N, C-alpha and C positions, 0 to 999 in steps of 0.2 A: 610604097602601096599598102595600107593596113588591111589585112584580110578579113573578109566576113566572118561573123562568129557562127560556129556550129554548135547549137544548144540542144542538149540531149535530156531526156527525162531519167529519173532515178527514183525507184519507189523504196529502196532502203540503202543502207550504208555500203553494202557490196555492190549494188548496181552502180552506185556512185562512183566507186573505185574502177569497176570495169569501164564504164562509159567514157570516163576521163583518159583512161590508159589506153582505149582504143581511139582516141583523136577527139573527142568533144573539147571545145574551148570553155564550156561552162556547162552546168547543169541546173534544172528546174527541180527542186523537191518538193514535198507537203509535209508540213509538221502534224502532229497529232491534234490539232485544233484548226479550223477555219480553211480547210483543203478541200478540194472538190474530188478528191479520191478516198472516199472515206473506206472504201474496202482495201485499198493497199496498206501495206504494213506502216508506212510513214516514219516519221523521225522524231525521236525524242529530243529533248534540249542536248543532252550528252551526245547523241548521233550526230546533230546539226553541228556541234562544236569539232566533234571528231571529223565530220565531212569538210567543213571551212578548213580546217588545219591542213587535211589531204591535199585538198583543192589549191590552197594557197602554195603550198610546197611546189606544185607543178605550175606555178604561175597562172591559174586557171580560177574560175569564179563560181559562186553558188547563189543562186535565185530562188527565193521561196514563196510559194504560192499563198495568198492570202485573199483569196478571191471568191469565197462564198457571197451569195447574197445575204447580206446580215440581217438580222431581225433583233428586236429589242435585247432578248435575253442574250445575244451574241455578244454585246456590248460591254458586259459586266466586267471582264477582266482582259479585254483585248490589248488595251494598251499597255498593261503589264505584259503582254505576251510578246508585244512588238518589241519592248525594251530588253527583254530577256534574249530574244533570237538575234538582235543586233549585238548583243554582247557577245554572242556565240562566234560572230564574225561573218555574217551573210552579207552579200555585196549588192542584192536588190531585192526588193519586194515585188510581186506580181499582185496587182490590186485591181479592183472593180469599183468599189464603193468610194464616193466623193469625199466623205468625212475621214477615211482612212487614209487617203491620200494627203489630205490637209495636215493630218496629224503627223505623218512621217516626215513631210517636208518642213515642217516647222521645228520638230524635236530632234529629227536625225537627218540632216542636210547632207551629209557625206555619203549616205546609203541612197542607191538610186531607186526610183519608183517607175515601173513599167504598168501600163495601162493592160489589164488583161483582154484577152479574146472574148470574154464573158460580157465585155461591153458593146460587143458587136460594131466596133468602129469600122465605118464603111465610107467616109467622105473627108475632104481634107479640112473642111471648116470644123469638124468635130475634133479633128487631130489638133489644129490650131488652138482650139478652146483649151484642151488638155494641156498645151505647151503653156498656155498661160497661167495653168493651175501649178506649173512646176514638174510636170511628168516629163521624166527623162527618155522615153521609149513607149511607143505604142505598138501593140501587138494587134495587127488587122484581123478583121474577120474572115472567115476562110473562103468566102463565097464572091471574092473579088476577081477581076480579070487583071492581065497584065498592065493593061491600059489605064485602068483604074489606079493601081498601085502605082504606076508610074507618074501619074496627075498629083496623086496625095504627096509623092516624094518631092516633086517638082515645087509644090506650093506650101512646104512645111519644112522645119528646121530639125525636129527631134529624130531619133533613131527610129526606124522602122522595122518591125520583125514580122515574119510571116511563118505559116507551118509549110513543111516540105512533105512529111512523110507521117502515115498512119492513120488511124480511124477518123472519120468524119462523122458529124452530127446530121442527122436527116432534117431536123429543124434548124434553122438560122442560129449560127453561132452564139451560144448563150442565152437562147430564147425558148428552151426546150420545156415544156409543160407535160408531155406524154406520160414518163414516169410517175408524175405526182399523181395524174390523173388515173392511170391504170393499176398502180400498186401502191400509191400512197408514200412513195419514195421521192423525194425532191432531188433532182438531178441539179438544180442551183444551189443545193445545199451540201451537196457530196453525196447524194445517193442514187446516183442514175441506176436503173435497172436494165438499161438498153432496150427498152420495148419496141424500139424501131427494127429490132433484129429478132422479134417474136414472130411466128409464124401464126396467122389468123386464117380463119375458114370464110369464105365467101358464102352468098347465099346458094351458090351453085356448087357447093362442097369443094371448091377449089382453093389451094393453098395460096397465100397472098403474104409477103413481107413488103416493107418500105425502106429496107436499109441500103443506105449509100456504099458503094465500093469505097476501099480505102484510097488515100491519097498517096501518090508516087510522082516527085517533082525532080526525078533524077536527070531526065533530058533537058531541063530549064534551068539548071543552076546557073548557067552562063548568064541566062537571060535575067535573072534574079540580081546576080554580082552587077551587071553592067546598068541596070537601071537605079542602083543606089542602095538595095535593101542591106540593113546592117547585121541582121541575125536571121539565120535559118533554123527553124525549129522542128524537132521530130516529136510526135505525139507517143505516150506508152509508159506510163509511170509503173504498169502492172506487167508490163512484157518481160520475157526471160532474158537470164544474162546472155544467151546465146543469140537471141533477136537482135539485143542491143548492140552487142559486140560487132554483129554482122552489118546492120543497118548503119552505124555510127562509123564504123570502119570504111565501108563502102563511100558513104559520103565524103569521108575524111579524103580518101582518093581523089574522088571528082573534082572537089574543091581545089585540093592541091595542084592535081593534074591541069585545072582551068588556069590557075595563076602562071605556071612554069611553062604552060605552053606543051605539055606532055598529052593531054587529053584527045585520045583518037576516037573513030567512031568503032574501031575494033575492041578497044578498051571499053567502050560504054557498053557494048554488048555483054560483055563479061560482066560488068557492074549491074546492068540490068538483070540480068541471070540471076545474080546472086540475091538481089532485092525480091525478085519474084518467087525464089526458092525458099526464103527465110519464113514467109507467112503461108497460110492457108487460105487467104481471100484474096479476090482478084483487085486490082488497082486501076486508078484512072488520074488525070491532072484535073479533073472536074472543070472549075470555071476559069482556069488561067487562059487559055486560048480561045474558047467559045463559050456559049451558052451551054450549061450542063443540060443533059436530056437522060432518055430512058437507059441509054447504054453506060450511065454512070451509076446505075442502080440495079439492086437485085430486085426481082419480083416475085420469083417462083423456082423451084428446082434447084435451089442454091446448095451448092456441096461443098464442105470445108473440112475434108480429111487431112491430117497432118501428114505431112511428107517423111518426117523422122529422120532429117538429114543429120540433127546433131547427135553425135556419137558419145562424146566425152569431154570433160574437162580435164586439163593436164594437172598433174600434182609435182611432177618431178621428171627430170631425165637425166639418167646416169648410167655409165658402161652400157650404152646402146640399148636400155631399156626405158622405154617411156612409162611412167605410171600413171593413171588416169582414173577418174570416177566414170563410170559406165552411164550413159545416158539412154541409149536406144539399141537396139538388136543389130549386130552385125557379125560377119563369119571371117574366117580365114579364106582368102581369095578375094576378098573385097578391096576396091581401091579406095584409099582415104587421102583426106588432105588436113595437114596440119596448119594452123594459123596462129599468128601472135599478135598482141598489143602493137607491137612494132611495124606490123604489115608485112613480115616474113612469111611466106608459104612455101609448102613442100608437099608435093603428091607422091604416095608410095604404096606399094602392094602389101597387104596384111599377110605375112608368112608364117609368122610364130606368134602366137597369143597364150599367154600364161593368167591363170586366175590368181587369186590373193595368195594362195598356197605354193605358188609358182609350179603349178601341175599346168602341163600343156593341154589346151582345149582347142576345140574347132569353132565355138560360138560364144560370143559374150551375150548372155541374154537375161542379165539381173540387173536391171536399173539400180544406180547409187553403190552399186559392189565395186571395188577396186581390181583393176585388170592390168597387164604388162603387156606393151607390144615391143617386140625387137624390130628397130629399125636404127639407120644412120641418118641423123639429122645434121645439117650442115650451117646451122647457126643457133646462137643462143636461145634458149627456151625461157621466156618470161612467164611471171606470175598471170594467170587467168589465158594462158593459151588451149586452144580448144581444137577438137577433132570432128570433121564432118565425112559425109559419104560422098564419093565421087561417081561411083560405078559399083554395083554389086555383081559379084561374079555368076550368080544364078540368074541375072537380067531382072 
């Protein structure tokens, strides 16, 4: 049985490497043109070439977003750009414009075309239409139920991709005009200002927001696999390395556990706790099992304080000394966990901590400085291994 694809975001070359090492089967990236994340670092042509080479060495794939709403001026050199990124080695385009779909299928038939969620595809007849246009995969709108997704899969032939984790649009997928209206930044051309998360004052002097809680579909991965979904997509090209490593690594374990029969309710509690801790926003499964309602949305009094669990990124491990870049404050006496891209994990007590000059210290309080932990690790330390807090000794 061919496993379902785990598809991860990557906002730059380092994120691409991390997310593939932590278990993604493919990544989706944005180039410096025609991408919906204008504020992300994004990929130059050379970055795309290097990213594709790295992915292909691992037997994995790279999908490129080309999904803005194209205006006349955007068409001037888009065909040249498509040719250039194909030469860099990408495996698929994520597209919403019909003319772009037609051009790619005619001129680059070996490269897959995936219909973007920007198209808000919500019914099987629309999927059938795009099948006829040569589209290889449809990324469904995020507002569909399990029953609706199941019917689409039963009545169509192309691959179906769905979102499983990350931020949700308050407006229907791909149809937002709030940002353009309020800030003159077009969400459908890469400039979303996330107006849905703004705090507004009502006429009664009360704070009001309209933001949705983030999506979290961890408990329904088995359902998505069983109904025939082909790809599970995580949102977040601008998220941190720690966030991507944790989320992708956790979904990797859930998917593998489902296929080999080792996924238990006790393990799911651990996985869900990891996903709940890695971000500072509440989550919901939204439309999948029922009509979404007020419990899936923030209205007022929203609090998003970082838990600062991420302590450091490992540089090396030699002679019982773990060298790392510090990311958040911690102290001697704290209990921490080391985890690696290969899925190895070890919990230990911080007993001896050294600064960059090998002076004993009680506290690591300077982000981006180098520190050393004395510890005994029972497995190889891979590149992009990380440390997180488990328990602080002072409560």
